[in-house]
N, CA, C and O of each residue as an XYZ file, in Angstrom:
608
protein
N     -50.363     -1.765     53.901
C     -49.090     -1.858     54.581
C     -48.032     -1.098     53.783
O     -47.950     -1.243     52.563
N     -47.246     -0.312     54.447
C     -46.218      0.502     53.792
C     -45.012     -0.347     53.427
O     -44.630     -1.266     54.152
N     -44.427     -0.021     52.295
C     -43.192     -0.685     51.889
C     -42.054     -0.135     52.737
O     -42.028      1.050     53.072
N     -41.120     -1.005     53.078
C     -39.915     -0.534     53.776
C     -38.996      0.080     52.738
O     -38.771     -0.505     51.678
N     -38.470      1.243     53.034
C     -37.616      1.936     52.079
C     -36.384      2.480     52.782
O     -36.434      2.880     53.945
N     -35.317      2.486     52.074
C     -34.113      3.162     52.542
C     -34.154      4.548     51.913
O     -34.194      4.681     50.690
N     -34.145      5.559     52.739
C     -34.280      6.912     52.227
C     -32.966      7.448     51.716
O     -31.951      7.449     52.412
N     -33.012      7.889     50.522
C     -31.883      8.574     49.924
C     -31.794      9.946     50.593
O     -32.816     10.587     50.840
N     -30.609     10.379     50.875
C     -30.398     11.682     51.524
C     -31.074     12.801     50.735
O     -31.626     13.739     51.310
N     -31.021     12.682     49.404
C     -31.616     13.732     48.566
C     -33.130     13.781     48.719
O     -33.716     14.863     48.682
N     -33.766     12.639     48.889
C     -35.224     12.626     49.065
C     -35.584     13.292     50.388
O     -36.518     14.091     50.453
N     -34.844     12.964     51.436
C     -35.101     13.586     52.744
C     -34.874     15.101     52.673
O     -35.659     15.875     53.222
N     -33.802     15.519     51.998
C     -33.518     16.955     51.871
C     -34.620     17.658     51.083
O     -35.027     18.763     51.441
N     -35.105     17.031     50.018
C     -36.178     17.636     49.229
C     -37.443     17.760     50.070
O     -38.134     18.777     50.013
N     -37.745     16.728     50.847
C     -38.932     16.773     51.700
C     -38.839     17.939     52.679
O     -39.782     18.717     52.823
N     -37.714     18.053     53.339
C     -37.519     19.137     54.311
C     -37.612     20.495     53.623
O     -38.189     21.433     54.173
N     -37.048     20.603     52.426
C     -37.067     21.869     51.698
C     -38.500     22.293     51.348
O     -38.839     23.472     51.443
N     -39.332     21.339     50.946
C     -40.700     21.680     50.538
C     -41.687     21.725     51.703
O     -42.768     22.298     51.565
N     -41.339     21.136     52.845
C     -42.206     21.185     54.026
C     -41.987     22.523     54.729
O     -41.377     22.594     55.796
N     -42.501     23.579     54.103
C     -42.199     24.942     54.567
C     -42.761     25.255     55.944
O     -42.198     26.087     56.655
N     -43.863     24.609     56.345
C     -44.423     24.878     57.676
C     -43.860     23.944     58.741
O     -44.271     24.007     59.900
N     -42.923     23.076     58.359
C     -42.237     22.132     59.252
C     -43.207     21.237     60.028
O     -42.986     20.925     61.198
N     -44.286     20.833     59.349
C     -45.287     19.983     59.995
C     -44.945     18.500     59.910
O     -45.563     17.678     60.587
N     -43.957     18.155     59.073
C     -43.639     16.747     58.869
C     -44.532     16.106     57.824
O     -44.488     14.896     57.597
N     -45.348     16.948     57.189
C     -46.243     16.484     56.126
C     -46.227     17.514     55.008
O     -46.042     18.707     55.249
N     -46.423     17.036     53.776
C     -46.574     17.954     52.647
C     -48.056     18.147     52.388
O     -48.764     17.230     51.972
N     -48.501     19.360     52.646
C     -49.902     19.732     52.396
C     -50.059     19.995     50.893
O     -49.058     20.119     50.187
N     -51.299     20.083     50.394
C     -51.510     20.297     48.959
C     -50.729     21.470     48.374
O     -50.179     21.354     47.279
N     -50.669     22.578     49.070
C     -49.939     23.745     48.572
C     -48.450     23.442     48.409
O     -47.829     23.840     47.424
N     -47.888     22.734     49.387
C     -46.476     22.371     49.324
C     -46.236     21.305     48.246
O     -45.236     21.342     47.530
N     -47.163     20.369     48.151
C     -47.039     19.290     47.169
C     -47.112     19.830     45.742
O     -46.470     19.300     44.835
N     -47.888     20.873     45.555
C     -47.991     21.500     44.226
C     -46.610     21.933     43.735
O     -46.261     21.716     42.575
N     -45.834     22.542     44.619
C     -44.481     22.990     44.235
C     -43.561     21.803     43.947
O     -42.734     21.859     43.037
N     -43.710     20.731     44.726
C     -42.906     19.530     44.502
C     -43.190     18.961     43.114
O     -42.264     18.670     42.356
N     -44.465     18.806     42.786
C     -44.839     18.236     41.489
C     -44.291     19.083     40.348
O     -43.746     18.554     39.379
N     -44.436     20.390     40.464
C     -43.922     21.277     39.413
C     -42.407     21.139     39.270
O     -41.883     21.159     38.156
N     -41.707     20.999     40.387
C     -40.252     20.828     40.348
C     -39.869     19.517     39.661
O     -38.827     19.427     39.013
N     -40.726     18.500     39.811
C     -40.468     17.197     39.196
C     -41.007     17.110     37.767
O     -40.951     16.051     37.143
N     -41.527     18.220     37.256
C     -41.991     18.235     35.874
C     -43.416     17.751     35.677
O     -43.823     17.468     34.550
N     -44.181     17.651     36.759
C     -45.585     17.232     36.687
C     -46.445     18.468     36.932
O     -46.135     19.262     37.821
N     -47.517     18.647     36.163
C     -48.371     19.818     36.419
C     -48.825     19.849     37.881
O     -49.220     18.825     38.438
N     -48.765     21.012     38.484
C     -49.138     21.163     39.888
C     -50.573     21.608     40.088
O     -50.894     22.234     41.098
N     -51.441     21.291     39.135
C     -52.842     21.702     39.284
C     -53.533     20.841     40.348
O     -52.991     19.835     40.805
N     -54.736     21.260     40.726
C     -55.463     20.578     41.800
C     -55.676     19.098     41.516
O     -55.574     18.265     42.416
N     -55.972     18.775     40.258
C     -56.237     17.380     39.904
C     -55.007     16.502     40.150
O     -55.128     15.419     40.723
N     -53.830     16.956     39.723
C     -52.612     16.168     39.921
C     -52.232     16.083     41.403
O     -51.767     15.042     41.866
N     -52.426     17.157     42.131
C     -52.146     17.144     43.569
C     -53.089     16.161     44.260
O     -52.656     15.348     45.077
N     -54.373     16.238     43.931
C     -55.357     15.330     44.534
C     -55.030     13.875     44.196
O     -55.082     13.003     45.064
N     -54.692     13.617     42.926
C     -54.353     12.251     42.511
C     -53.158     11.708     43.284
O     -53.157     10.551     43.704
N     -52.134     12.553     43.472
C     -50.943     12.124     44.211
C     -51.292     11.818     45.666
O     -50.806     10.836     46.227
N     -52.125     12.645     46.275
C     -52.501     12.418     47.670
C     -53.349     11.157     47.795
O     -53.165     10.378     48.730
N     -54.270     10.952     46.867
C     -55.111      9.747     46.909
C     -54.249      8.502     46.723
O     -54.419      7.515     47.440
N     -53.331      8.542     45.770
C     -52.513      7.369     45.466
C     -51.503      7.053     46.567
O     -51.300      5.885     46.899
N     -50.870      8.075     47.135
C     -49.772      7.839     48.074
C     -50.098      8.206     49.522
O     -49.361      7.818     50.428
N     -51.175      8.938     49.760
C     -51.439      9.494     51.083
C     -52.115      8.593     52.084
O     -52.345      9.013     53.218
N     -52.441      7.378     51.718
C     -53.055      6.417     52.629
C     -54.217      7.021     53.420
O     -54.297      6.871     54.639
N     -55.108      7.702     52.711
C     -56.307      8.249     53.335
C     -56.133      9.604     53.982
O     -57.105     10.171     54.482
N     -54.944     10.134     53.988
C     -54.696     11.456     54.573
C     -54.880     12.522     53.504
O     -55.073     12.216     52.327
N     -54.818     13.763     53.928
C     -54.903     14.886     52.988
C     -53.538     15.510     52.765
O     -53.425     16.644     52.299
N     -52.499     14.751     53.104
C     -51.121     15.218     52.945
C     -50.222     13.990     52.837
O     -50.673     12.859     53.015
N     -48.946     14.229     52.545
C     -47.986     13.130     52.428
C     -46.907     13.262     53.485
O     -46.340     14.339     53.671
N     -46.618     12.153     54.189
C     -45.488     12.162     55.109
C     -44.228     11.779     54.330
O     -44.284     11.602     53.113
N     -43.114     11.653     55.010
C     -41.837     11.394     54.345
C     -41.851     10.077     53.568
O     -41.370     10.030     52.436
N     -42.388      9.022     54.148
C     -42.416      7.719     53.472
C     -43.279      7.795     52.215
O     -42.891      7.299     51.158
N     -44.443      8.415     52.335
C     -45.342      8.545     51.182
C     -44.705      9.410     50.090
O     -44.817      9.115     48.900
N     -44.039     10.477     50.520
C     -43.346     11.344     49.562
C     -42.238     10.572     48.848
O     -42.065     10.708     47.637
N     -41.490      9.767     49.595
C     -40.395      8.991     48.996
C     -40.938      8.014     47.962
O     -40.334      7.847     46.902
N     -42.064      7.365     48.245
C     -42.678      6.449     47.283
C     -43.099      7.202     46.022
O     -42.850      6.744     44.907
N     -43.738      8.359     46.204
C     -44.175      9.153     45.060
C     -42.982      9.619     44.231
O     -42.978      9.486     43.007
N     -41.971     10.165     44.905
C     -40.793     10.681     44.197
C     -40.085      9.552     43.451
O     -39.654      9.743     42.313
N     -39.960      8.392     44.068
C     -39.316      7.248     43.413
C     -40.076      6.839     42.161
O     -39.470      6.580     41.121
N     -41.401      6.780     42.256
C     -42.220      6.414     41.092
C     -42.083      7.441     39.977
O     -41.936      7.077     38.810
N     -42.132      8.728     40.333
C     -42.023      9.771     39.313
C     -40.652      9.765     38.638
O     -40.551      9.924     37.422
N     -39.616      9.583     39.425
C     -38.264      9.553     38.873
C     -38.093      8.338     37.963
O     -37.493      8.445     36.893
N     -38.615      7.183     38.382
C     -38.530      5.979     37.546
C     -39.267      6.187     36.225
O     -38.789      5.775     35.168
N     -40.433      6.829     36.293
C     -41.189      7.094     35.065
C     -40.426      8.041     34.147
O     -40.393      7.837     32.933
N     -39.811      9.077     34.718
C     -39.032     10.013     33.912
C     -37.828      9.330     33.278
O     -37.490      9.613     32.128
N     -37.178      8.433     34.014
C     -36.036      7.708     33.466
C     -36.477      6.791     32.326
O     -35.788      6.691     31.311
N     -37.615      6.123     32.486
C     -38.127      5.246     31.431
C     -38.480      6.049     30.186
O     -38.206      5.618     29.065
N     -39.085      7.212     30.383
C     -39.413      8.073     29.241
C     -38.150      8.556     28.532
O     -38.120      8.642     27.305
N     -37.115      8.871     29.297
C     -35.847      9.309     28.694
C     -35.209      8.173     27.900
O     -34.658      8.405     26.824
N     -35.277      6.946     28.419
C     -34.740      5.796     27.693
C     -35.494      5.576     26.387
O     -34.878      5.314     25.354
N     -36.820      5.681     26.422
C     -37.618      5.498     25.210
C     -37.288      6.580     24.188
O     -37.228      6.306     22.989
N     -37.076      7.792     24.651
C     -36.709      8.881     23.739
C     -35.366      8.586     23.076
O     -35.205      8.795     21.874
N     -34.416      8.106     23.850
C     -33.095      7.775     23.300
C     -33.206      6.659     22.266
O     -32.526      6.692     21.240
N     -34.055      5.678     22.529
C     -34.255      4.583     21.583
C     -34.863      5.115     20.291
O     -34.419      4.765     19.197
N     -35.892      5.972     20.426
C     -36.528      6.545     19.231
C     -35.538      7.381     18.421
O     -35.565      7.354     17.190
N     -34.678      8.112     19.096
C     -33.698      8.945     18.393
C     -32.604      8.109     17.746
O     -32.034      8.515     16.733
N     -32.299      6.939     18.321
C     -31.247      6.082     17.771
C     -31.739      5.268     16.580
O     -30.926      4.818     15.773
N     -33.039      5.070     16.452
C     -33.592      4.228     15.383
C     -33.160      4.687     13.989
O     -32.756      3.839     13.193
N     -33.221      5.974     13.648
C     -32.782      6.367     12.307
C     -31.321      6.024     12.034
O     -30.972      5.672     10.908
N     -30.473      6.121     13.039
C     -29.064      5.786     12.868
C     -28.907      4.293     12.583
O     -28.131      3.911     11.708
N     -29.636      3.446     13.313
C     -29.560      2.004     13.077
C     -30.093      1.663     11.692
O     -29.554      0.786     11.016
N     -31.144      2.348     11.270
C     -31.685      2.127      9.939
C     -30.646      2.480      8.872
O     -30.467      1.738      7.907
N     -29.960      3.617      9.049
C     -28.925      4.041      8.108
C     -27.799      3.007      8.066
O     -27.324      2.655      6.986
N     -27.371      2.518      9.229
C     -26.302      1.521      9.279
C     -26.710      0.237      8.564
O     -25.904     -0.362      7.852
N     -27.938     -0.182      8.747
C     -28.425     -1.385      8.070
C     -28.476     -1.170      6.562
O     -28.054     -2.033      5.793
N     -28.990     -0.027      6.145
C     -29.039      0.292      4.718
C     -27.638      0.274      4.126
O     -27.409     -0.320      3.072
N     -26.703      0.927      4.807
C     -25.326      0.993      4.315
C     -24.690     -0.390      4.211
O     -23.881     -0.633      3.315
N     -25.046     -1.288      5.110
C     -24.503     -2.638      5.069
C     -24.948     -3.359      3.794
O     -24.171     -4.104      3.197
N     -26.202     -3.136      3.376
C     -26.718     -3.792      2.173
C     -26.316     -3.059      0.887
O     -26.300     -3.667     -0.184
N     -25.997     -1.786      0.977
C     -25.588     -0.999     -0.197
C     -24.093     -1.218     -0.428
O     -23.271     -0.349     -0.137
N     -23.761     -2.389     -0.955
C     -22.364     -2.813     -1.071
C     -21.522     -1.866     -1.919
O     -20.355     -1.633     -1.602
N     -22.093     -1.314     -2.997
C     -21.300     -0.430     -3.868
C     -21.379      1.038     -3.440
O     -20.836      1.914     -4.113
N     -22.055      1.298     -2.323
C     -22.167      2.648     -1.740
C     -22.737      3.668     -2.726
O     -22.318      4.825     -2.750
N     -23.702      3.219     -3.542
C     -24.316      4.090     -4.542
C     -25.480      4.909     -3.970
O     -25.970      5.836     -4.616
N     -25.911      4.564     -2.774
C     -27.062      5.260     -2.196
C     -28.377      4.566     -2.531
O     -29.443      5.001     -2.097
N     -28.298      3.498     -3.296
C     -29.479      2.683     -3.606
C     -29.099      1.207     -3.435
O     -27.928      0.839     -3.531
N     -30.076      0.404     -3.189
C     -29.848     -1.037     -3.104
C     -30.399     -1.654     -4.380
O     -31.612     -1.731     -4.580
N     -29.491     -2.090     -5.232
C     -29.890     -2.701     -6.500
C     -30.293     -4.149     -6.281
O     -30.107     -4.709     -5.201
N     -30.852     -4.744     -7.337
C     -31.361     -6.115     -7.259
C     -30.278     -7.091     -6.798
O     -30.543     -7.947     -5.953
N     -29.052     -6.975     -7.344
C     -27.986     -7.918     -6.967
C     -27.626     -7.776     -5.487
O     -27.323     -8.770     -4.827
N     -27.659     -6.545     -4.963
C     -27.375     -6.330     -3.537
C     -28.496     -6.890     -2.679
O     -28.253     -7.462     -1.616
N     -29.714     -6.723     -3.142
C     -30.867     -7.252     -2.425
C     -30.829     -8.775     -2.402
O     -31.147     -9.390     -1.384
N     -30.448     -9.379     -3.504
C     -30.327    -10.835     -3.561
C     -29.241    -11.321     -2.606
O     -29.414    -12.335     -1.929
N     -28.134    -10.607     -2.551
C     -27.049    -10.977     -1.635
C     -27.512    -10.853     -0.182
O     -27.195    -11.702      0.651
N     -28.259     -9.797      0.113
C     -28.781     -9.609      1.474
C     -29.745    -10.737      1.821
O     -29.704    -11.282      2.924
N     -30.607    -11.081      0.876
C     -31.582    -12.155      1.098
C     -30.860    -13.484      1.336
O     -31.240    -14.248      2.223
N     -29.823    -13.758      0.548
C     -29.055    -14.994      0.724
C     -28.399    -15.021      2.100
O     -28.366    -16.059      2.761
N     -27.879    -13.878      2.523
C     -27.239    -13.783      3.834
C     -28.246    -14.059      4.947
O     -27.948    -14.766      5.910
N     -29.430    -13.497      4.801
C     -30.477    -13.711      5.799
C     -30.912    -15.172      5.790
O     -31.132    -15.759      6.849
N     -31.036    -15.761      4.603
C     -31.422    -17.171      4.496
C     -30.407    -18.064      5.183
O     -30.779    -19.035      5.841
N     -29.111    -17.741      5.036
C     -28.071    -18.525      5.695
C     -28.210    -18.432      7.208
O     -28.062    -19.430      7.914
N     -28.494    -17.234      7.701
C     -28.696    -17.061      9.142
C     -29.896    -17.857      9.618
O     -29.843    -18.513     10.658
N     -30.984    -17.798      8.849
C     -32.180    -18.543      9.221
C     -31.914    -20.040      9.216
O     -32.367    -20.750     10.114
N     -31.181    -20.533      8.209
C     -30.866    -21.954      8.136
C     -30.008    -22.378      9.324
O     -30.218    -23.442      9.906
N     -29.043    -21.536      9.674
C     -28.185    -21.840     10.822
C     -29.007    -21.856     12.107
O     -28.817    -22.731     12.952
N     -29.924    -20.890     12.264
C     -30.790    -20.848     13.444
C     -31.693    -22.071     13.494
O     -31.895    -22.646     14.563
N     -32.241    -22.477     12.343
C     -33.121    -23.641     12.294
C     -32.351    -24.905     12.666
O     -32.863    -25.746     13.406
N     -31.130    -25.045     12.161
C     -30.316    -26.213     12.481
C     -29.991    -26.247     13.966
O     -30.030    -27.300     14.602
N     -29.674    -25.089     14.501
C     -29.373    -25.000     15.924
C     -30.602    -25.358     16.750
O     -30.496    -26.053     17.760
N     -31.754    -24.889     16.325
C     -33.008    -25.183     17.013
C     -33.287    -26.680     16.972
O     -33.637    -27.279     17.989
N     -33.133    -27.287     15.790
C     -33.409    -28.709     15.631
C     -32.478    -29.550     16.488
O     -32.878    -30.599     16.993
N     -31.241    -29.102     16.658
C     -30.290    -29.861     17.460
C     -30.534    -29.656     18.951
O     -30.040    -30.425     19.775
N     -31.286    -28.634     19.291
C     -31.586    -28.379     20.694
C     -30.528    -27.589     21.416
O     -30.634    -27.372     22.623
N     -29.493    -27.147     20.694
C     -28.393    -26.423     21.346
C     -28.863    -25.171     22.071
O     -28.469    -24.928     23.212
N     -29.706    -24.373     21.412
C     -30.105    -23.094     21.988
C     -31.271    -23.201     22.951
O     -31.531    -22.272     23.715
N     -31.978    -24.327     22.923
C     -33.203    -24.370     23.720
C     -33.144    -25.335     24.886
O     -34.071    -25.371     25.695
N     -32.089    -26.114     24.996
C     -32.013    -27.083     26.081
C     -32.080    -26.401     27.438
O     -32.717    -26.915     28.358
N     -31.435    -25.259     27.572
C     -31.439    -24.546     28.850
C     -32.824    -24.053     29.206
O     -33.149    -23.946     30.388
N     -33.645    -23.752     28.222
C     -34.978    -23.227     28.493
C     -35.976    -24.333     28.800
O     -37.110    -24.036     29.176
N     -35.592    -25.606     28.653
C     -36.489    -26.700     28.951
C     -37.436    -27.038     27.818
O     -38.297    -27.904     27.975
N     -37.297    -26.376     26.678
C     -38.204    -26.617     25.561
C     -37.939    -27.995     24.968
O     -38.879    -28.714     24.630
N     -36.675    -28.368     24.838
C     -36.345    -29.667     24.249
C     -36.923    -30.785     25.106
O     -37.418    -31.778     24.572
N     -36.868    -30.642     26.404
C     -37.409    -31.654     27.299
C     -38.899    -31.815     27.079
O     -39.391    -32.939     26.978
N     -39.628    -30.707     27.004
C     -41.073    -30.768     26.775
C     -41.369    -31.376     25.414
O     -42.310    -32.156     25.266
N     -40.555    -31.013     24.411
C     -40.771    -31.495     23.051
C     -40.599    -33.012     23.003
O     -41.389    -33.707     22.364
N     -39.589    -33.516     23.663
C     -39.365    -34.963     23.686
C     -40.504    -35.663     24.397
O     -40.941    -36.731     23.968
N     -40.985    -35.081     25.470
C     -42.054    -35.700     26.247
C     -43.322    -35.817     25.415
O     -44.012    -36.833     25.486
N     -43.642    -34.782     24.619
C     -44.855    -34.784     23.812
C     -44.745    -35.677     22.582
O     -45.765    -36.083     22.025
N     -43.527    -35.989     22.148
C     -43.376    -36.770     20.927
C     -43.406    -38.269     21.185
O     -43.333    -39.052     20.239
N     -43.511    -38.682     22.426
C     -43.517    -40.120     22.742
C     -44.792    -40.779     22.383
O     -44.944    -41.983     22.589
């Protein structure tokens, strides 16, 4: 059963642009160009895979099938871009954390700075443990209720 979709104007325009024979379907040759435009290799294997996955037994894709494929590919590209941004931001976060512990800004973390960082972390852990024991943070999740039930 096909998913109901609201077609974005851009998806419809792209379909019409690539449906060069105006058949209302994207044949393998037309689909190859679409895949390449979306950054996916347009070789026979990728074209065949797209038709098998989205074509519902046909040898081509209609507008609904194309919209599903394009939506999936765009979502995957967006997720990959987000992961890349996270990977690129990691060194900056590491530098910020290092700088926070390097109190004298010497470029190294000496024993006294490390001890201060450890004490700070211990205080956070103690506060979290106290909060957990009181049930403040977990009552909404239902954990405290289950815990009380099991302790009877």
